[in-house]
C-alpha positions as a printed Julia matrix, in Angstrom:
152×3 Matrix{Float64}:
  95.19  121.31  146.06
  94.78  121.87  149.75
  96.94  124.35  151.64
 100.24  122.82  152.68
 101.73  119.64  154.02
 105.25  121.05  154.15
 107.12  124.31  154.12
 107.06  124.16  150.33
 103.29  124.16  150.13
 103.39  120.83  148.35
 102.27  117.36  149.41
 104.83  115.57  151.55
 106.11  112.55  149.6
 106.28  110.53  152.83
 102.67  111.26  153.79
 101.09  111.4   150.33
 103.24  109.32  147.97
 100.37  108.99  145.5
 101.08  112.54  144.29
 104.57  111.46  143.17
 103.96  107.85  142.1
 105.31  107.1   138.6
 105.8   110.8   137.81
 109.29  110.4   136.25
 107.95  107.75  133.85
 104.92  109.88  133.04
 107.19  112.87  132.42
 109.16  110.8   129.9
 106.03  109.83  127.98
 104.73  113.41  128.18
 108.06  114.63  126.8
 107.76  112.21  123.86
 104.24  113.45  123.08
 105.3   117.11  123.34
 108.38  116.52  121.2
 106.19  115.01  118.48
 103.76  117.95  118.65
 106.61  120.49  118.43
 108.1   118.62  115.45
 104.68  118.61  113.75
 104.29  122.36  114.36
 107.72  122.93  112.8
 106.73  120.85  109.77
 103.6   122.96  109.37
 105.6   126.2   109.59
 108.28  125.24  107.06
 106.15  125.74  103.9
 105.15  129.22  105.11
 108.82  130.22  105.06
 109.2   129.14  101.41
 111.17  126.22  102.87
 114.0   128.51  103.99
 113.36  127.31  107.56
 115.12  124.1   106.56
 118.37  126.08  106.73
 117.77  126.99  110.37
 115.63  124.08  111.48
 117.31  123.62  114.91
 116.69  127.29  115.71
 113.08  127.02  114.52
 112.58  123.93  116.7
 114.09  125.75  119.69
 111.86  128.81  119.26
 108.67  126.82  118.58
 109.43  124.54  121.53
 110.1   127.47  123.86
 106.86  129.24  122.9
 104.86  126.0   123.0
 106.11  124.99  126.45
 105.87  128.46  127.95
 102.32  129.12  126.75
 100.99  125.69  127.65
 102.65  125.69  131.08
 101.33  129.19  131.81
  97.8   128.28  130.75
  97.35  125.24  132.95
 100.65  124.27  134.55
 101.02  121.38  132.12
 101.87  120.79  128.49
  99.42  118.76  126.37
 101.67  115.72  126.86
 101.58  116.22  130.62
  97.8   116.6   130.54
  97.56  113.34  128.63
  99.66  111.66  131.34
  97.68  113.35  134.18
 100.72  115.24  135.5
 101.06  118.94  136.28
 103.66  121.32  137.65
 103.26  123.23  140.88
 105.25  126.12  142.28
 106.94  126.11  145.68
 103.74  127.43  147.31
 101.56  124.78  145.66
 100.09  127.16  143.09
  99.95  126.59  139.35
 102.53  128.25  137.1
 102.12  131.83  135.98
 103.7   133.18  132.77
 106.94  134.22  134.47
 107.5   130.87  136.18
 106.53  129.01  132.99
 109.11  131.01  131.0
 111.8   130.46  133.66
 111.07  126.74  133.81
 111.19  126.49  130.02
 114.47  128.42  129.94
 115.97  126.07  132.53
 114.71  123.07  130.59
 116.17  124.45  127.34
 119.56  125.06  128.94
 119.68  121.6   130.5
 118.71  119.93  127.21
 121.46  121.87  125.42
 124.13  120.56  127.8
 124.34  116.79  128.13
 125.89  116.77  131.64
 123.1   119.0   132.97
 120.48  116.75  131.38
 122.08  113.63  132.86
 122.1   115.24  136.31
 118.5   116.32  135.84
 117.32  112.81  134.93
 119.32  111.31  137.82
 117.67  113.75  140.22
 114.2   112.9   138.9
 114.88  109.23  139.54
 116.42  109.63  143.01
 114.81  112.56  144.84
 111.7   112.09  146.97
 109.7   114.57  144.89
 111.16  113.45  141.56
 112.49  116.93  140.8
 114.85  117.63  137.91
 117.64  120.19  137.99
 115.42  123.08  136.88
 112.78  122.02  139.42
 115.39  122.07  142.19
 116.58  125.55  141.24
 113.07  127.01  140.95
 111.47  125.0   143.76
 108.91  123.48  141.41
 107.63  119.93  141.26
 105.64  117.71  138.91
 102.81  115.85  140.62
  99.99  113.57  139.63
  96.94  115.63  138.9
  94.24  115.23  141.53
  91.13  113.41  140.4
  88.16  115.65  139.59
  85.89  113.21  141.45
  87.38  114.08  144.85
């Protein structure tokens, strides 16, 4: 991504709306893909715990999901679902996520998912803000954008 269009170091949604076009919808589909992958990983782990993980399945899902999201966001600023949908996260300065920001974003996501009002606010923000930012994005100054074409 080029330097900056705004103070944030991110494309201005008024000048370059293509970076934000359909991102909330793509984030939904990416979330569905990632949720399925996390569930599959949990199913693969369960036999290795002599099936005792069934007794703490929500905790297992939470831990696997946290590790999965943090590692994938830190390694390319997108989860596999986001990569499939050609979406990626960027920090306030336009850079890709590092491990710390990936962990903070995942923590914020986990907290908002755990509390229905926070999740409702987050979805409403994604649908109404110019950059399509959720609650965690607003707090951290991050944004999900359409990935730039490699051909450019």
